[in-house]
C-alpha positions as CSV (number, residue, x, y, z in Angstrom):
1,M,0.0,0.0,0.2
2,A,1.1,3.5,-0.9
3,E,2.1,5.6,1.9
4,I,-0.4,8.6,2.5
5,I,0.8,12.1,2.7
6,L,-2.4,13.9,4.7
7,S,-2.9,17.8,4.0
8,L,-5.2,19.8,6.3
9,I,-3.6,23.2,4.5
10,D,-5.8,24.4,1.7
11,F,-3.7,24.4,-0.8
12,E,-4.2,25.8,-4.7
13,E,-4.9,23.2,-7.3
14,K,-1.4,24.4,-9.2
15,D,0.1,24.0,-5.5
16,L,-1.5,20.1,-5.3
17,E,-0.3,19.5,-8.5
18,Q,3.4,20.3,-7.3
19,L,3.2,18.5,-4.2
20,R,1.7,14.9,-5.8
21,L,4.7,15.6,-8.8
22,V,7.4,15.7,-5.8
23,A,5.7,13.1,-3.3
24,G,6.1,10.8,-6.3
25,E,4.3,7.2,-5.8
26,R,2.9,8.2,-2.2
27,K,-0.8,9.2,-2.4
28,L,-1.8,12.6,-1.3
29,I,-5.3,13.4,0.3
30,T,-6.2,16.9,1.3
31,K,-9.0,17.8,3.9
32,A,-10.6,19.4,1.5
33,E,-11.6,16.3,-0.9
34,L,-13.1,14.6,2.3
35,D,-15.2,17.4,3.0
36,G,-13.6,18.3,6.2
37,H,-14.0,15.1,8.0
38,I,-11.2,12.6,8.0
39,P,-11.6,9.0,8.7
40,D,-9.6,7.0,11.2
41,E,-8.1,4.6,9.0
42,I,-6.8,7.4,6.9
43,W,-5.0,9.2,10.1
44,Q,-3.7,5.5,11.2
45,Q,-1.9,5.3,7.8
46,A,-0.9,8.5,7.1
47,A,2.8,9.1,6.6
48,V,3.0,12.9,6.7
49,I,0.9,15.5,7.6
50,L,1.2,18.9,6.5
51,G,-0.6,21.1,8.9
52,N,-1.5,21.2,12.3
53,P,-3.4,18.5,13.7
54,T,-4.9,18.2,17.3
55,P,-3.5,15.9,20.5
56,Q,-6.1,13.8,20.0
57,Q,-5.7,13.3,16.2
58,L,-2.1,12.6,16.3
59,K,-3.0,9.7,18.6
60,M,-4.5,8.1,15.8
61,C,-1.1,8.4,13.6
62,D,0.5,4.4,14.5
63,H,2.6,4.9,11.0
64,L,3.7,9.1,10.9
65,K,7.2,9.9,9.8
66,L,6.8,13.6,9.4
67,L,4.6,16.6,10.8
68,Q,5.4,19.9,8.6
69,L,3.6,22.6,11.2
70,Q,1.6,25.2,9.4
71,S,2.8,27.4,12.1
72,A,6.1,29.2,13.4
73,G,5.4,28.1,16.8
74,A,5.9,24.6,17.8
75,D,5.7,24.7,21.1
76,N,2.2,22.4,21.8
77,Y,3.6,19.4,19.6
78,C,7.0,19.6,21.8
79,L,5.0,18.5,24.8
80,P,6.0,15.1,25.9
81,G,3.4,12.4,24.6
82,V,2.1,14.5,22.0
83,L,4.4,12.9,19.0
84,P,7.0,9.8,19.1
85,E,10.4,10.2,19.4
86,G,10.3,8.5,16.0
87,V,8.7,11.1,14.0
88,V,10.5,14.5,12.5
89,L,9.1,17.7,13.4
90,C,9.0,20.5,10.9
91,N,7.3,24.4,11.3
92,A,7.1,26.9,9.3
93,T,9.7,29.1,10.4
94,G,10.3,32.2,7.7
95,S,7.2,32.1,6.3
96,Y,5.8,35.0,8.8
97,G,8.4,37.1,9.3
98,L,7.5,40.1,6.6
99,A,3.7,40.0,7.6
100,I,4.1,39.7,11.3
101,A,6.9,42.4,11.0
102,E,4.4,45.1,9.4
103,H,1.8,44.6,11.4
104,M,4.0,45.5,14.7
105,V,5.2,48.5,12.8
106,G,2.0,49.1,12.4
107,V,1.0,48.6,16.1
108,T,4.3,50.6,16.9
109,M,3.4,53.7,15.1
110,M,-0.3,53.8,16.3
111,M,0.6,53.5,20.0
112,A,3.5,55.5,19.5
113,K,1.6,58.3,18.1
114,K,-1.7,57.8,20.7
115,L,-3.5,57.4,17.5
116,H,-5.5,54.2,18.6
117,L,-7.0,56.4,21.4
118,Y,-7.6,59.3,18.8
119,R,-9.9,56.6,17.7
120,D,-12.2,56.2,21.1
121,Q,-12.1,59.5,20.8
122,Q,-14.0,59.5,17.4
123,F,-16.2,57.0,18.4
124,A,-16.8,59.5,21.9
125,G,-17.3,62.4,19.8
126,V,-14.6,63.9,21.6
127,W,-12.3,66.8,20.0
128,R,-9.6,67.1,22.8
129,D,-5.2,67.3,22.8
130,L,-4.1,64.5,24.0
131,G,-0.2,65.7,24.4
132,P,3.1,64.3,23.5
133,V,3.8,61.6,21.5
134,M,6.6,59.2,21.2
135,P,9.5,59.6,18.4
136,I,10.4,56.7,16.8
137,T,13.6,58.3,14.9
138,G,16.2,58.0,17.9
139,S,14.0,55.5,20.3
140,R,15.7,52.1,21.6
141,V,14.2,49.3,20.6
142,L,14.6,45.9,22.6
143,V,14.0,42.9,20.4
144,I,13.6,40.3,22.2
145,G,13.9,37.1,19.6
146,L,15.9,37.6,16.8
147,G,14.7,35.3,14.6
148,D,13.0,35.7,11.1
149,I,9.8,37.7,12.7
150,G,12.0,39.9,15.4
151,T,15.0,40.4,12.5
152,E,12.2,42.0,9.6
153,Y,10.8,43.9,12.9
154,A,14.2,45.0,13.5
155,I,15.5,46.5,9.9
156,R,12.1,47.9,9.7
157,M,12.6,50.2,12.8
158,Y,16.2,50.4,11.8
159,M,15.0,52.3,8.7
160,L,12.7,54.4,10.4
161,G,15.7,56.0,12.3
162,A,15.5,53.6,16.2
163,N,18.4,52.4,17.7
164,I,18.1,48.3,17.9
165,T,19.1,45.9,20.6
166,G,18.6,42.5,20.0
167,V,18.4,39.3,22.4
168,T,18.7,35.7,21.9
169,R,19.6,32.8,23.6
170,T,22.9,32.4,23.2
171,V,25.9,35.0,22.4
172,R,25.9,35.4,18.5
173,E,27.2,38.3,15.7
174,G,23.9,40.4,14.8
175,P,23.0,42.0,11.4
176,P,24.5,45.2,10.6
177,F,21.3,47.1,11.3
178,V,21.7,45.7,15.2
179,D,23.2,48.0,17.2
180,K,24.0,45.7,20.3
181,M,23.6,42.3,20.8
182,A,22.8,41.0,23.8
183,V,21.7,37.6,25.9
184,T,18.7,36.6,28.0
185,E,20.5,37.0,31.2
186,Q,21.2,40.3,30.8
187,L,17.1,41.5,30.4
188,D,17.4,43.1,33.6
189,G,20.3,45.6,32.3
190,L,18.3,46.5,29.0
191,L,14.7,47.1,30.1
192,P,15.1,50.4,32.1
193,E,16.5,52.1,29.0
194,A,14.5,50.8,26.0
195,D,11.8,53.0,24.8
196,I,9.8,49.5,23.0
197,V,9.9,46.3,24.1
198,A,8.8,44.1,21.5
199,L,8.7,39.8,22.1
200,A,8.7,37.5,19.5
201,L,9.7,34.3,20.7
202,P,8.0,30.8,20.7
203,G,6.4,29.0,23.8
204,G,8.4,27.0,25.8
205,R,9.5,26.4,29.4
206,A,12.8,29.3,28.6
207,T,9.9,31.7,27.6
208,N,7.3,31.4,29.8
209,G,6.6,34.7,32.3
210,I,9.8,36.0,30.5
211,M,8.0,39.2,31.0
212,N,7.2,39.1,34.8
213,A,6.1,41.5,37.5
214,R,9.5,42.3,38.1
215,R,11.0,42.8,34.8
216,I,8.2,44.7,33.8
217,G,8.5,46.8,37.0
218,L,11.9,47.2,35.2
219,M,10.7,49.2,32.6
220,K,11.0,52.3,31.5
221,P,8.2,54.4,32.7
222,G,5.8,55.2,29.5
223,A,7.9,52.6,27.5
224,L,5.8,50.2,25.0
225,L,5.4,46.4,25.2
226,L,4.3,44.7,22.1
227,N,4.0,40.5,22.0
228,V,3.3,38.5,18.9
229,G,4.8,35.1,19.9
230,R,3.1,33.7,22.9
231,G,1.0,35.1,25.4
232,S,2.5,33.1,28.0
233,A,6.0,35.0,28.1
234,I,4.0,38.3,29.7
235,D,2.5,37.9,33.2
236,T,-0.8,39.2,32.2
237,D,-1.9,40.6,36.4
238,A,1.1,42.7,36.5
239,L,0.6,44.0,32.9
240,C,-2.8,44.9,33.3
241,K,-1.7,46.7,36.8
242,A,1.3,48.8,34.9
243,L,-1.3,49.9,32.6
244,E,-3.9,50.8,35.3
245,E,-1.4,52.6,37.2
246,G,0.1,54.5,33.8
247,K,3.7,52.7,34.5
248,L,3.8,51.8,30.7
249,G,2.9,53.9,27.7
250,G,1.1,51.1,26.1
251,A,1.2,47.5,25.4
252,A,-0.2,46.3,21.7
253,L,-0.9,42.1,22.1
254,D,-1.8,40.2,19.2
255,V,-1.4,37.0,21.9
256,T,-2.7,36.5,25.4
257,D,-2.3,34.6,28.2
258,P,-4.9,33.1,28.4
259,E,-6.1,32.8,24.9
260,P,-8.8,33.8,23.7
261,L,-8.9,36.5,26.2
262,P,-12.3,35.9,28.5
263,V,-15.4,38.2,28.1
264,G,-15.0,40.8,30.8
265,H,-11.0,40.6,31.5
266,P,-10.1,43.8,32.4
267,L,-7.4,44.2,29.4
268,W,-10.2,44.4,27.1
269,H,-11.4,47.7,28.9
270,Q,-7.5,49.1,29.3
271,P,-7.2,52.1,27.0
272,R,-3.4,51.6,26.9
273,A,-4.1,48.4,25.7
274,F,-4.6,47.1,21.8
275,I,-5.8,43.9,21.4
276,T,-5.9,41.9,18.1
277,P,-6.8,38.0,17.9
278,H,-3.4,36.3,17.0
279,I,-4.1,37.6,13.4
280,S,-0.5,39.1,12.7
281,G,0.2,35.9,10.5
282,G,-2.1,33.0,9.8
283,L,-2.7,33.4,6.3
284,H,-3.7,36.9,6.4
285,L,-0.7,37.7,3.6
286,R,-0.4,36.2,0.4
287,D,3.5,36.3,1.0
288,I,2.8,33.9,3.8
289,Y,1.2,31.2,1.9
290,D,3.4,31.5,-0.7
291,K,6.4,30.8,1.7
292,L,4.5,28.0,3.2
293,V,3.9,26.0,-0.3
294,V,7.6,26.5,-0.9
295,R,8.5,24.9,2.5
296,C,5.8,22.1,2.2
297,I,7.1,21.0,-1.3
298,R,10.5,20.9,-0.4
299,N,10.1,19.2,2.9
300,V,7.4,16.6,0.9
301,A,10.4,16.0,-1.6
302,A,13.1,15.9,1.4
303,F,10.7,12.6,2.6
304,A,10.4,11.3,-1.0
305,Q,14.1,11.4,-1.5
306,G,15.5,11.1,1.6
307,R,17.1,14.0,2.2
308,S,17.7,16.1,4.9
309,Y,14.9,18.7,5.9
310,E,14.4,22.2,6.1
311,S,12.7,23.8,9.5
312,Q,13.0,20.7,11.4
313,V,12.4,21.5,15.2
314,D,14.5,20.6,18.3
315,R,11.7,19.0,20.8
316,S,13.9,20.2,23.7
317,T,13.8,23.9,22.4
318,G,10.7,24.5,20.4
319,Y,13.6,26.4,17.8
320,A,14.4,25.1,14.4
321,V,17.7,23.7,14.6
322,T,18.0,23.2,10.6
323,K,18.3,25.9,8.0
324,A,14.8,27.3,6.6
């Protein structure tokens, strides 16, 4: 029986043809052609899955060899017991940098210039000057997580005249547009000087609560905090308190903890918070889809030909360890 490649991603027909071509003798089955209902026997026989199945669905996958995620974040699939040891896990890092970085620049400009507050005033029919705004030129931007997304954001802020400090897990040389490189252990000394702190981190033990109450307290008065990685990176209660007390100038959150943010949560009603429902990535920009297609085709080809994979994830860290 031919091996099955199961796609949970809604690819266009021209891209499905490319996948069938590189798959060779393997049978490509799509969620769409099954009208969204995938029989248990398909899960059981799938050797490759493209997309993000649930842990419950993965329990049926007796013959799985490769899981190619649609997402850049892989932390939920690195938890013990979710995937058998022999299954190769690849993420979609490299697909989302441009889209999410543009979102980050947009919310940075909006909050620095208080545009969200003026929008609130518009709905209330209020004509009032809200005072000084933050300059981007000359500002100090601390980018925590200098992977694909963080790097794309950093270069755009640099081009707007900001001074960039990049923070990574281990010591490394930074790109030319980053003024200073640091490691996570140096955060406490960097936070008091930063006008903008941007988090672009995967989930996992190393990043959970990285911006706890103490570190939020170290931030410069009036500074902005952005998070597009995982909501668990920030202590939500401490953030609420800092915003309510006017300690921070604002927080732009595309991810929250908990997520989705429950109805009635105080963050919903905090004027200095700007919340979007985890939409900075997804497939909201054509560029994301195009890059995801290329990643899937290349890794299906690698599977069929016995070659090394792109963006294979180290499950102990949640980070990709091979070139994207």
